[in-house]
KEKE-3310 file (N, C-alpha, C; in steps of 0.2 Angstrom, whole numbers, plus 5000, padded with zeros to 4 digits):
npx = (4938:4938:4957:4957:4958:4950:4947:4956:4957:4957:4952:4941:4950:4951:4941:4942:4957:4971:4981:4995:5005:5005:5021:5038:5055:5067:5075:5093:5105:5112:5116:5102:5103:5104:5094:5102:5108:5101:5090:5089:5072:5057:5044:5029:5013:4999:4987:4972:4972:4974:4983:4993:5006:5012:5011:5019:5033:5035:5038:5051:5055:5070:5076:5069:5071:5084:5080:5073:5083:5089:5084:5071:5056:5042:5029:5017:5004:4998:5005:5008:5004:5000:4998:4992:4994:5005:5013:5011:5017:5029:5046:5049:5053:5059:5056:5067:5064:5050:5037:5026:5010:4997:4983:4978:4961:4953:4949:4956:4965:4972:4976:4986:4994:5001:5002:5012:5020:5028:5035:5045:5061:5064:5052:5044:5035:5027:5025:5012:4997:5000:5010:5005:4989:4983:4972:4960:4961:4953:4940:4939:4933:4918:4907:4907:4893:4887:4898:4895:4881:4886:4891:4879:4869:4866:4860:4870:4872:4865:4855:4840:4834:4841:4853:4864:4880:4889:4895:4898:4893:4883:4885:4882:4893:4901:4905:4908:4917:4917:4929:4930:4925:4931:4929:4937:4952:4965:4986:5000:5010:5004:4997:5008:5025:5037:5051:5057:5049:5044:5041:5027:5013:5014:5027:5042:5049:5062:5066:5060:5070:5082:5080:5078:5090:5099:5096:5099:5114:5120:5114:5123:5135:5143:5139:5131:5115:5101:5100:5086:5069:5071:5067:5066:5073:5069:5068:5075:5070:5058:5047:5048:5059:5068:5061:5060:5054:5051:5050:5043:5036:5025:5009:4992:4975:4964:4960:4960:4955:4965:4958:4950:4958:4966:4979:4995:5010:5026:5036:5034:5032:5019:5009:5011:5004:4991:4985:4982:4996:5006:5019:5026:5024:5027:5039:5053:5060:5056:5058:5051:5040:5029:5023:5035:5027:5016:5008:4998:5008:5003:5006:5008:5020:5022:5024:5035:5052:5052:5039:5026:5012:5002:4995:4993:5004:5004:4993:4998:5008:4999:4992:5001:5006:4996:4987:4980:4980:4973:4966:4953:4953:4961:4955:4945:4950:4955:4944:4939:4945:4941:4939:4944:4948:4950:4961:4970:4975:4973:4981:4986:4976:4973:4986:4987:4987:4975:4968:4953:4936:4923:4914:4918:4918:4905:4893:4879:4870:4874:4879)
npy = (4888:4906:4912:4921:4932:4927:4914:4907:4906:4919:4937:4946:4956:4974:4984:4998:5007:5011:5023:5023:5012:4994:4988:4981:4978:4991:4982:4978:4985:4973:4959:4947:4931:4917:4901:4888:4876:4877:4886:4902:4908:4914:4924:4927:4936:4940:4954:4964:4965:4966:4957:4960:4963:4952:4946:4954:4950:4937:4941:4945:4934:4924:4926:4924:4909:4910:4916:4906:4897:4904:4906:4898:4897:4900:4902:4907:4910:4914:4905:4892:4880:4884:4882:4890:4887:4882:4891:4897:4890:4890:4896:4913:4926:4914:4916:4924:4935:4945:4948:4959:4961:4973:4979:4984:4977:4967:4959:4947:4949:4958:4951:4941:4948:4953:4940:4936:4946:4944:4933:4935:4942:4953:4965:4968:4982:4979:4989:4998:4997:4991:5001:5012:5012:5013:5012:5006:5011:5023:5021:5023:5034:5035:5027:5010:5001:5010:5004:4991:4991:4997:4985:4976:4979:4985:4990:4982:4972:4955:4953:4946:4941:4951:4947:4949:4949:4940:4939:4929:4912:4898:4884:4866:4859:4867:4884:4895:4907:4922:4932:4951:4965:4977:4996:5005:5006:5000:5006:4995:5001:5005:4995:4986:4985:4991:4986:4989:4998:4994:5002:5007:5001:4989:4987:4988:4975:4976:4984:4974:4963:4971:4975:4961:4957:4964:4959:4946:4947:4952:4941:4934:4940:4948:4961:4975:4977:4987:5003:5004:5007:5012:5016:5006:5005:5013:5032:5049:5060:5069:5063:5074:5077:5068:5069:5073:5083:5098:5113:5128:5137:5141:5149:5144:5145:5135:5118:5102:5087:5070:5065:5075:5084:5086:5081:5084:5096:5088:5091:5102:5101:5093:5095:5111:5112:5110:5099:5089:5084:5071:5072:5083:5079:5066:5051:5047:5035:5028:5032:5043:5034:5036:5049:5050:5048:5056:5053:5057:5058:5047:5045:5032:5028:5035:5048:5060:5062:5068:5072:5077:5076:5068:5076:5087:5093:5091:5099:5112:5113:5112:5124:5132:5133:5141:5154:5163:5175:5178:5171:5166:5166:5157:5145:5143:5140:5127:5119:5114:5104:5086:5077:5077:5070:5059:5063:5069:5060:5047:5036:5036:5042:5034:5033:5045:5064:5064:5053:5047:5050:5058:5048:5037:5032:5029:5019:5017:5008:4997:4981)
npz = (5046:5049:5053:5064:5080:5089:5086:5089:5103:5107:5113:5104:5090:5094:5084:5082:5077:5088:5093:5092:5082:5085:5090:5091:5096:5087:5075:5074:5063:5057:5049:5049:5058:5049:5050:5061:5049:5038:5028:5025:5031:5021:5021:5012:5012:5005:5012:5009:4995:4977:4970:4962:4964:4968:4956:4953:4958:4953:4940:4940:4933:4929:4940:4951:4952:4959:4971:4976:4976:4987:4998:5010:5006:5014:5016:5004:5000:4986:4975:4984:4993:5009:5026:5040:5054:5052:5052:5066:5073:5071:5078:5086:5078:5069:5054:5042:5034:5029:5016:5015:5008:5001:5011:5027:5029:5035:5051:5051:5043:5051:5062:5054:5049:5063:5071:5058:5060:5072:5072:5063:5058:5051:5044:5028:5021:5007:4993:4986:4992:5007:5011:5009:5007:4998:4983:4987:5000:4998:5000:5015:5016:5016:5028:5034:5032:5022:5011:5010:5008:4997:4989:4989:4987:4976:4961:4953:4958:4960:4970:4978:4988:4999:5006:5017:5022:5037:5051:5065:5062:5068:5066:5060:5063:5072:5078:5064:5058:5048:5041:5048:5045:5045:5051:5046:5035:5035:5034:5033:5043:5051:5059:5065:5067:5055:5047:5033:5017:5003:4987:4975:4964:4953:4963:4954:4943:4944:4955:4964:4963:4967:4979:4988:4981:4992:5003:5004:5001:5014:5022:5019:5021:5013:5011:5021:5028:5024:5032:5046:5043:5030:5012:5000:4982:4975:4975:4982:4978:4969:4957:4945:4947:4938:4926:4909:4902:4899:4910:4911:4916:4916:4917:4924:4916:4919:4923:4914:4909:4901:4893:4886:4877:4861:4861:4866:4870:4867:4873:4885:4903:4910:4920:4918:4906:4911:4914:4928:4936:4944:4949:4958:4969:4972:4975:4965:4956:4947:4933:4928:4919:4916:4914:4900:4891:4888:4897:4914:4930:4942:4952:4959:4969:4981:4995:4991:5000:5015:5014:5020:5021:5008:5001:5002:5000:4986:4981:4985:4975:4964:4965:4961:4947:4944:4935:4944:4958:4970:4982:4983:4969:4963:4971:4964:4951:4955:4958:4945:4946:4943:4953:4966:4978:4974:4966:4974:4983:4979:4981:4995:5006:5016:5022:5025:5034:5033:5035:5035:5033:5044:5043:5040:5054:5055:5059:5055:5060:5055:5059)
capx = (4937:4947:4960:4957:4962:4944:4949:4965:4955:4960:4950:4940:4951:4946:4938:4946:4963:4975:4984:5001:5003:5010:5029:5042:5061:5070:5079:5100:5107:5115:5111:5100:5107:5097:5093:5109:5107:5096:5093:5084:5067:5056:5036:5024:5007:4996:4981:4968:4975:4974:4988:4996:5012:5013:5014:5028:5036:5036:5041:5060:5060:5075:5080:5065:5076:5090:5078:5072:5090:5092:5077:5065:5049:5038:5022:5016:4999:4997:5007:5009:4998:5002:4995:4993:4994:5013:5017:5010:5021:5037:5048:5048:5060:5062:5056:5070:5061:5044:5034:5018:5007:4988:4981:4972:4955:4950:4951:4961:4974:4977:4978:4990:5001:5001:5008:5019:5029:5032:5039:5050:5065:5063:5044:5044:5029:5028:5020:5006:4993:5003:5014:5000:4983:4982:4966:4956:4960:4949:4934:4941:4929:4911:4905:4904:4887:4890:4902:4892:4877:4885:4893:4876:4861:4866:4858:4875:4871:4858:4853:4834:4833:4844:4857:4870:4887:4887:4903:4897:4888:4882:4885:4883:4900:4904:4906:4910:4920:4920:4931:4925:4927:4933:4926:4943:4955:4974:4990:5001:5013:4996:4996:5015:5031:5041:5057:5057:5048:5045:5035:5026:5008:5016:5033:5045:5052:5069:5068:5060:5075:5086:5080:5081:5098:5100:5097:5105:5119:5119:5116:5132:5142:5145:5136:5126:5108:5101:5095:5080:5066:5073:5062:5069:5070:5066:5075:5072:5068:5051:5046:5049:5067:5069:5055:5063:5050:5054:5046:5043:5033:5017:5003:4987:4969:4961:4963:4960:4957:4967:4951:4948:4965:4968:4988:5001:5017:5027:5042:5033:5027:5010:5004:5009:4999:4984:4982:4985:4999:5007:5024:5029:5024:5030:5046:5057:5063:5053:5062:5047:5039:5022:5024:5036:5023:5010:5003:5001:5010:4997:5007:5012:5028:5022:5025:5045:5055:5052:5033:5020:5006:5006:4988:4994:5010:5002:4990:5003:5011:4995:4990:5009:5006:4990:4990:4977:4984:4967:4963:4945:4951:4963:4949:4939:4954:4956:4937:4942:4948:4935:4940:4950:4951:4956:4967:4975:4974:4973:4987:4988:4974:4973:4993:4988:4985:4967:4966:4951:4931:4920:4907:4920:4916:4897:4893:4873:4867:4878:4883)
capy = (4893:4911:4910:4927:4929:4922:4906:4906:4908:4927:4942:4949:4962:4979:4987:5006:5006:5011:5030:5021:5005:4989:4989:4977:4981:4991:4978:4981:4985:4969:4953:4941:4925:4908:4893:4882:4870:4876:4892:4906:4907:4920:4921:4930:4937:4947:4953:4965:4969:4964:4951:4963:4963:4946:4945:4957:4946:4931:4947:4945:4931:4919:4928:4917:4902:4913:4917:4898:4895:4908:4907:4893:4900:4896:4905:4912:4908:4915:4900:4886:4877:4883:4882:4898:4884:4881:4897:4898:4883:4892:4900:4920:4927:4910:4919:4930:4942:4943:4954:4959:4966:4973:4984:4980:4979:4963:4958:4944:4953:4961:4946:4939:4955:4952:4934:4936:4951:4942:4926:4937:4947:4958:4965:4973:4983:4978:4989:5004:4993:4989:5006:5018:5012:5013:5015:5003:5017:5029:5018:5026:5041:5028:5021:5001:5001:5011:5000:4985:4995:4996:4979:4970:4982:4991:4987:4980:4964:4952:4950:4947:4940:4955:4942:4953:4944:4938:4937:4923:4907:4892:4877:4860:4855:4871:4892:4896:4915:4926:4939:4955:4969:4983:5000:5009:5001:5005:5003:4989:5000:5006:4988:4982:4988:4988:4988:4993:4998:4994:5006:5006:4999:4988:4988:4986:4968:4977:4984:4967:4960:4973:4974:4955:4956:4966:4955:4940:4949:4953:4936:4929:4945:4953:4968:4977:4979:4995:5004:5001:5012:5013:5014:5000:5003:5022:5039:5052:5065:5070:5063:5080:5078:5063:5068:5076:5088:5104:5118:5134:5141:5142:5149:5142:5146:5128:5111:5099:5080:5068:5063:5080:5087:5079:5083:5088:5099:5083:5093:5106:5099:5092:5101:5118:5113:5110:5091:5086:5076:5071:5071:5084:5077:5058:5050:5047:5031:5024:5034:5046:5032:5041:5057:5051:5045:5060:5051:5061:5055:5046:5044:5025:5028:5038:5055:5060:5061:5074:5077:5075:5074:5068:5079:5096:5095:5091:5106:5117:5112:5116:5131:5137:5135:5145:5161:5169:5177:5179:5164:5164:5162:5149:5140:5144:5134:5121:5117:5111:5096:5082:5071:5080:5065:5053:5064:5072:5055:5041:5031:5040:5042:5029:5036:5052:5064:5064:5046:5046:5054:5054:5044:5029:5029:5030:5013:5018:5004:4990:4978)
capz = (5051:5049:5060:5068:5089:5092:5084:5090:5110:5111:5113:5098:5090:5093:5076:5084:5078:5092:5090:5089:5078:5089:5088:5093:5097:5082:5072:5073:5056:5054:5044:5053:5054:5045:5055:5059:5047:5033:5021:5028:5028:5017:5020:5007:5012:5004:5013:5005:4988:4969:4967:4957:4969:4968:4949:4950:4960:4946:4934:4940:4925:4930:4945:4954:4953:4963:4978:4979:4980:4993:5004:5010:5006:5020:5017:4998:4997:4978:4973:4986:4998:5016:5031:5045:5060:5053:5053:5071:5075:5072:5084:5087:5073:5064:5048:5041:5030:5027:5013:5016:5000:5003:5020:5034:5031:5039:5056:5048:5040:5057:5064:5051:5051:5071:5068:5055:5064:5077:5069:5058:5059:5044:5040:5023:5017:4998:4988:4987:4998:5012:5013:5009:5008:4990:4980:4992:5005:4998:5005:5020:5017:5019:5031:5033:5031:5015:5006:5012:5005:4986:4985:4991:4986:4973:4954:4949:4959:4958:4977:4978:4996:5003:5010:5018:5027:5044:5057:5065:5061:5071:5060:5065:5065:5076:5075:5060:5058:5040:5042:5048:5038:5049:5050:5043:5033:5040:5033:5037:5050:5058:5064:5066:5066:5049:5045:5028:5012:4994:4986:4969:4962:4961:4962:4948:4945:4945:4963:4969:4964:4971:4986:4989:4982:4997:5008:5000:5001:5019:5024:5017:5023:5007:5012:5026:5029:5026:5038:5047:5040:5024:5007:4994:4977:4975:4976:4990:4976:4965:4947:4940:4947:4933:4920:4904:4900:4900:4916:4907:4924:4911:4923:4918:4922:4918:4922:4911:4909:4897:4886:4884:4875:4858:4861:4871:4868:4869:4879:4890:4909:4909:4923:4916:4901:4911:4915:4935:4936:4955:4949:4961:4977:4973:4974:4961:4954:4940:4929:4926:4915:4913:4910:4895:4885:4890:4902:4921:4935:4946:4963:4965:4972:4986:4996:4990:5006:5019:5012:5026:5019:5001:4997:5005:4994:4979:4982:4984:4968:4959:4965:4960:4941:4942:4935:4947:4963:4976:4986:4977:4960:4963:4973:4958:4946:4958:4960:4940:4946:4943:4959:4973:4982:4971:4961:4978:4990:4976:4983:5000:5010:5021:5027:5025:5041:5037:5035:5034:5036:5048:5040:5043:5058:5056:5059:5055:5063:5053:5067)
cpx = (4944:4950:4964:4959:4957:4944:4954:4963:4955:4953:4947:4944:4948:4946:4942:4953:4967:4978:4992:5002:5007:5018:5035:5050:5064:5076:5087:5099:5114:5112:5106:5104:5103:5100:5099:5105:5101:5097:5089:5076:5061:5046:5033:5018:5004:4990:4977:4969:4973:4977:4991:5003:5015:5014:5021:5034:5039:5038:5047:5062:5065:5077:5074:5067:5081:5086:5073:5076:5093:5089:5074:5061:5043:5031:5021:5009:4995:4998:5008:5004:5002:4998:4994:4995:5003:5017:5017:5016:5029:5039:5048:5055:5062:5062:5062:5068:5052:5041:5028:5016:5000:4987:4978:4967:4950:4953:4956:4965:4976:4981:4985:4995:5005:5008:5014:5025:5031:5036:5044:5055:5063:5056:5045:5035:5030:5023:5014:5001:4996:5006:5007:4990:4980:4974:4961:4955:4954:4942:4934:4934:4920:4913:4906:4898:4886:4889:4896:4885:4876:4886:4885:4870:4860:4861:4863:4873:4864:4857:4847:4832:4836:4849:4863:4877:4886:4895:4905:4892:4887:4881:4887:4889:4903:4902:4909:4910:4921:4923:4928:4927:4926:4932:4931:4949:4962:4979:4996:5004:5009:4995:5001:5018:5035:5047:5059:5051:5048:5041:5033:5019:5008:5022:5037:5047:5059:5071:5064:5070:5082:5086:5082:5088:5102:5103:5099:5112:5122:5120:5122:5137:5145:5143:5130:5118:5105:5097:5088:5075:5066:5068:5067:5067:5068:5071:5072:5070:5059:5054:5049:5058:5072:5065:5060:5059:5052:5049:5047:5041:5028:5012:4996:4980:4961:4962:4961:4959:4958:4963:4949:4953:4966:4976:4990:5007:5022:5034:5041:5031:5020:5006:5004:5005:4991:4981:4986:4991:5004:5015:5028:5030:5026:5034:5045:5058:5062:5055:5055:5044:5032:5023:5028:5034:5017:5005:5003:5003:5003:4999:5010:5016:5027:5025:5034:5045:5055:5045:5028:5015:5006:4999:4990:5000:5007:4996:4992:5006:5007:4995:4999:5011:4998:4990:4985:4983:4979:4967:4958:4946:4956:4958:4946:4941:4954:4948:4936:4941:4942:4933:4943:4953:4953:4960:4973:4976:4973:4976:4987:4982:4974:4981:4991:4988:4977:4966:4959:4941:4928:4915:4910:4920:4908:4895:4883:4869:4869:4881:4887)
cpy = (4898:4910:4918:4925:4926:4915:4903:4908:4916:4931:4943:4955:4968:4982:4994:5005:5011:5019:5028:5013:5000:4989:4983:4980:4982:4986:4982:4981:4980:4961:4949:4937:4920:4905:4892:4876:4870:4885:4897:4907:4914:4918:4928:4932:4943:4947:4957:4969:4965:4959:4954:4961:4957:4945:4948:4954:4939:4934:4945:4941:4925:4920:4924:4911:4902:4914:4909:4895:4897:4907:4899:4896:4897:4896:4910:4909:4908:4909:4893:4884:4878:4884:4887:4891:4882:4886:4899:4894:4884:4896:4907:4922:4922:4912:4924:4936:4940:4950:4953:4966:4965:4976:4979:4982:4975:4960:4950:4946:4956:4956:4941:4943:4953:4946:4933:4941:4949:4936:4927:4941:4953:4958:4969:4977:4984:4979:4996:5002:4994:4996:5011:5017:5011:5016:5011:5007:5021:5027:5020:5034:5039:5025:5014:4998:5003:5006:4994:4988:4991:4992:4973:4974:4987:4986:4982:4971:4961:4948:4951:4945:4947:4953:4949:4949:4946:4938:4931:4920:4901:4887:4872:4857:4863:4881:4893:4906:4917:4930:4944:4960:4976:4991:5006:5007:5007:5001:4997:4993:5003:5001:4986:4988:4986:4991:4989:4992:4999:4996:5005:5000:4998:4988:4986:4980:4971:4977:4979:4965:4965:4973:4967:4955:4956:4962:4949:4942:4950:4947:4932:4932:4948:4959:4970:4980:4987:4995:5007:5008:5015:5011:5012:5003:5008:5027:5043:5060:5064:5064:5066:5079:5074:5065:5076:5081:5095:5110:5125:5140:5143:5144:5147:5142:5141:5124:5107:5092:5078:5069:5069:5086:5081:5077:5084:5090:5092:5085:5098:5101:5098:5094:5108:5118:5110:5104:5090:5081:5080:5071:5076:5085:5070:5057:5047:5040:5026:5026:5039:5043:5034:5046:5057:5052:5050:5058:5055:5056:5053:5046:5039:5026:5032:5045:5055:5061:5068:5076:5073:5074:5077:5075:5084:5097:5096:5096:5108:5118:5115:5121:5136:5139:5140:5153:5166:5169:5179:5170:5161:5161:5158:5143:5137:5140:5128:5114:5115:5105:5093:5078:5074:5073:5060:5056:5067:5065:5047:5035:5030:5041:5040:5031:5043:5057:5066:5056:5044:5050:5052:5049:5038:5027:5029:5024:5013:5012:4997:4987:4971)
cpz = (5051:5057:5064:5076:5091:5092:5089:5098:5112:5111:5103:5096:5090:5086:5077:5085:5083:5088:5088:5088:5085:5085:5093:5093:5090:5080:5071:5064:5054:5051:5050:5051:5052:5052:5053:5054:5042:5031:5026:5026:5025:5017:5013:5006:5010:5009:5009:4998:4981:4969:4963:4959:4968:4961:4949:4952:4954:4940:4934:4937:4933:4938:4952:4958:4962:4972:4979:4981:4986:5001:5003:5011:5008:5020:5010:4995:4990:4974:4975:4992:5006:5022:5038:5053:5059:5055:5062:5077:5079:5079:5083:5083:5069:5055:5047:5038:5028:5023:5013:5010:5003:5010:5019:5033:5035:5047:5057:5047:5044:5061:5063:5051:5056:5071:5065:5057:5070:5076:5064:5061:5055:5044:5035:5021:5010:4996:4991:4993:5005:5016:5012:5009:5001:4988:4983:4998:5004:4999:5012:5021:5018:5025:5030:5030:5023:5009:5006:5007:4997:4985:4985:4988:4982:4964:4951:4953:4960:4966:4981:4984:4999:5007:5011:5022:5036:5046:5057:5062:5065:5066:5064:5068:5068:5075:5071:5058:5050:5044:5043:5044:5046:5050:5045:5039:5034:5034:5036:5043:5055:5062:5067:5065:5059:5047:5036:5022:5005:4991:4977:4969:4956:4960:4957:4951:4948:4952:4966:4971:4969:4978:4990:4989:4991:5004:5010:5002:5010:5023:5023:5019:5018:5008:5016:5024:5030:5029:5040:5046:5032:5018:5001:4989:4973:4976:4983:4984:4973:4958:4944:4941:4939:4928:4914:4900:4903:4905:4914:4913:4919:4917:4918:4922:4923:4920:4916:4913:4902:4891:4882:4877:4868:4858:4865:4870:4870:4874:4884:4895:4908:4913:4921:4908:4902:4917:4922:4932:4942:4952:4954:4967:4976:4971:4969:4961:4948:4935:4924:4917:4909:4909:4903:4890:4886:4894:4910:4924:4941:4956:4966:4969:4978:4987:4994:4998:5006:5017:5019:5026:5012:4996:4998:4999:4989:4977:4981:4980:4964:4958:4964:4952:4938:4940:4940:4953:4970:4976:4981:4971:4961:4966:4964:4951:4949:4957:4952:4938:4946:4951:4959:4971:4979:4968:4968:4981:4985:4979:4990:5007:5016:5027:5027:5034:5040:5038:5033:5035:5041:5048:5041:5048:5060:5057:5055:5054:5058:5057:5062)
residu = (MET:SER:PRO:THR:ALA:ARG:SER:ASN:GLY:GLY:ALA:LYS:PRO:ALA:THR:LYS:PRO:ALA:THR:LYS:PRO:ALA:THR:LYS:PRO:ALA:ALA:LYS:ALA:THR:ALA:PRO:ALA:ALA:ARG:ALA:GLY:GLY:LYS:PRO:LYS:LEU:ALA:ILE:PHE:GLY:ALA:ALA:SER:CYS:GLY:GLY:CYS:ASP:ILE:ALA:ILE:VAL:ASN:ILE:HIS:GLU:HIS:ILE:LEU:GLU:VAL:ALA:ALA:ALA:PHE:GLU:ILE:VAL:LEU:TRP:PRO:THR:ILE:MET:ASP:GLY:LYS:TYR:SER:ASP:ILE:GLU:ALA:MET:GLU:ASP:GLY:GLU:ILE:THR:VAL:THR:LEU:VAL:SER:GLY:SER:MET:ARG:THR:ASP:GLU:THR:VAL:HIS:LEU:ALA:ARG:LEU:LEU:ARG:ARG:LYS:SER:LYS:LEU:MET:VAL:ALA:PHE:GLY:SER:CYS:ALA:SER:GLU:GLY:CYS:ILE:PRO:GLY:LEU:ALA:ASN:LEU:SER:SER:ARG:LYS:GLN:ILE:LEU:ASP:THR:ALA:PHE:SER:THR:THR:SER:THR:ASP:ASN:PRO:GLU:GLY:ILE:ARG:PRO:ILE:TRP:GLU:TYR:GLN:ALA:PRO:GLU:GLY:VAL:LEU:HIS:LEU:PRO:GLU:PHE:GLU:PRO:MET:LEU:ARG:THR:LEU:GLU:GLN:VAL:VAL:ASP:VAL:ASP:TYR:THR:ILE:PRO:GLY:CYS:PRO:PRO:GLU:SER:LYS:GLN:ILE:TRP:ALA:ALA:LEU:GLN:ALA:VAL:VAL:ALA:ALA:LEU:ASP:GLY:THR:GLY:PRO:LEU:PRO:PRO:LYS:GLY:ALA:VAL:LEU:GLY:ALA:GLY:GLU:SER:THR:VAL:CYS:ASP:GLU:CYS:ALA:ARG:ARG:ARG:ASP:VAL:LYS:LYS:ILE:ASP:HIS:PHE:VAL:ARG:ILE:GLN:GLN:VAL:ALA:SER:PHE:ASP:PRO:GLU:ILE:CYS:LEU:LEU:GLU:GLN:GLY:LEU:PRO:CYS:ASN:GLY:PRO:ALA:THR:ARG:ASN:GLY:CYS:GLY:ALA:LEU:CYS:PRO:SER:VAL:ALA:ALA:PRO:CYS:ILE:GLY:CYS:TYR:GLY:ALA:ALA:GLU:GLY:VAL:VAL:ASP:TYR:GLY:ALA:ARG:LEU:MET:SER:ALA:TYR:ALA:SER:VAL:ILE:VAL:ALA:SER:LYS:PRO:ASP:GLU:ILE:ASP:LYS:VAL:LEU:ASP:GLY:ILE:ALA:ASP:PRO:ALA:GLY:GLN:PHE:TYR:ARG:PHE:SER:LEU:ALA:ALA:SER:LEU:LEU:ARG:SER:SER:ARG:THR:ALA:TRP:ASN:THR:ASP:GLY:GLU:GLN)
# end
């Protein structure tokens, strides 16, 4: 049985998100004390995600032993057997820190995010899916019916009987609940209060270890906790500021896709060569790894400090290198971008000012 609010005797969670996320009192910038007589507790939970964030944690190599030595891991479904009932039985605030990867797509993930928030002193939005919605967030441009039609009724699916998922089923053993697919994908922060964010798709392993080290240092009294709301493992500027490519303020009259050009100048800014590169709007900290090998930045570190809407900032940056001066001429050049939604909001649609299209709220009769 899915551990949704229904299976615990409560009301079914509302499918339409509230205008403000559920919050808890702000965490103090002091070290959370470990439970008397034991190690501090660590929970790692993946919601709607690909599992890459879990792999990134394992990729901290031998440091994983130091994590095991510093924390009692109470939940990590990817590598160990754990029961949600064990988490429910804990006292509120008993877990020292929880890393949540993945986005909020079903009522089950929303329920578990709220449960872990209540049981945790610190909650971290871990990776792009949790902090921005990431690529799954692009589904917010479609209705639930359109998404399910694609999954169960297109030529890529062998489903001659037209079977569709149902959210409740009366079995001899009792009512079974399938986690219900909500109309719109949400970020972790749109559901619960978040203390810290570690960006990336997935986060760099070295940054994961640095963030965990900061928590361990605070626990043993050798360092302070970062201020609430801090973005850990990344910078406060843009990828362009750590990119070694030269910006000659060249003007372009069209955009190209990387497969359309045999080679690019190894020293000149990719954007100024007509290749859509998201560096101007993306938070730095990765070392500009992609542009350094002639691959455009795709924006996996999220919006740079102070950027209100990632896509709007990026469109402004693209327009600044276009040779045209009239709005209609600029629009014509921008129309050459093959996939505007994917280019400007690949990782950030769910966290943007847009969040979704109106279509996402059109159920089209899908129950």
